[in-house]
Phi, psi and omega in degrees: 000143177259133181218147172272145181223122182246119179110106185242045174288194184301321180278314184300316181297320180290329175295319176299317180299320180293322177293319178297324179299329178267013173069027168282156174263122184242121173266111192252142176220138173219146181301325175270115188297332182301321180290326176295317179296322181297313183286334174297321179295345180257005173119354178284161174266118186280144169220146187242014172201160177295322179300316179294319179302311181297322182294338182265005179256150179267144179284142352286135186276154173226131181231125178264126177256126180228068179233168182304142180295157178099227187300320183296317179291318179302315181295322181292321177294318180300319180291320178299322183295343176286346187234339181280163181231169178306137182097344177282166184226137171251130175247125176257113180260005180279187181267064185277147173290132185298335175296322177294323176300314182298319178295313181296318179304315181294313183295317182288326179299327178296338179258005179081011181263134177279148178228127180235132177254128184238097172295126189235122178236140180157334176057212185287351180269356187298326180301319184280312189254351181098165181249132173282122186244121177249105194250134176239152179142176180293142181304320182295333178274326185283317188305314181295342183269358186299328175302324177291311182299319182290330176287323182285328187267154168285175178303127180077008186261011177233136176211132170277105191270345180162197184283196186305125179091345184296325180298311180287335175295312179296320178296324178300311180294321175308313182288327174299316177298319178302319178303313182295317178299313181297320180294320179297315177298316181301315182291317180298316181287332175293321177300314180293324179296328181275353185294157175284348177281142177279074187277139175266100187291327177295317180295322179293320176302313181292324177300314183292346176283349186258081174086354181289150179288348178258012179293147178192169176294325177299319179294321176299317179294324178295318176301319177299318181296317178297318181295319184281326191244355185086146189284350175279344179049043188296334184278354182259145169266145181278049179256120184240117179276172171220149184259007173116327187296325178298317178298316182293324179296316179297318179296320178296321177299317178297315182298331182253013179056040178258120178290124180224063187294326184292311180296319180298312182292326178292325175294314181296327177295325176296321177299318181298327183295343184268000180260123177294322180212102187293128175296321179300320178295325177296320178298317179300315180298318180297318180295317179297325178290322184288315185272338184232000181067024180290145184296145174236156175258135180244156181282000000 
């Protein structure tokens, strides 16, 4: 199958490579021409403008967008719409808010253009192990694209989960759960790191991968990190960003009156990690000093 692919970052380029491995024809475009030239050398069909990309696709065309969610994706869709025709399909594989998917689906449908949202998980490991794909959109738009989805995903790793926005909705909740899992591991290993026992955290990570009920791919990656960097992780700053899905998950929980304290607190902990010296912590220290005469540290 021939497909257009926009965005050749670390994830996007590997997705193209996986498609090429399954002998799909990929017309690739990236804002930075060097990345387009690189993937052309690996078998992709290069294009150096959106107009050129569309011209090299057969009708009905399908174009996968893999750029940052928000303004970048909006701009890319707007540019594509200058060249696509009724019956063509846009697939958004980024971390888009499902409300934006619903709006785009409606707007594009008025022009006869299909819109499919593909929640994509796998990160930089996807080329090797495959990408978990949570796909939303109309059945008539999704079905013809299944050869692409099945090539990108491992066995059992692709599911059409529902209508417009459902793919990114499921991916949003997936990432909210990921926040909670990561926070639990972080807290547990910090307790062990602070212990009086001389614990080998890399060895414990690997131990827990062998039949333990807390085994997971995240734990496997943590063991790799300890082995490569040392368990003190001295070269890292404890600054943790978020790409939006955790916030959206918490907001969705609030909107539906669903208690989600673990995901909420893991999100707030990420906010705390970005403060060099928390004002809230200073207030706590001041109060403890005032009511109990507890010692405080001063600069």
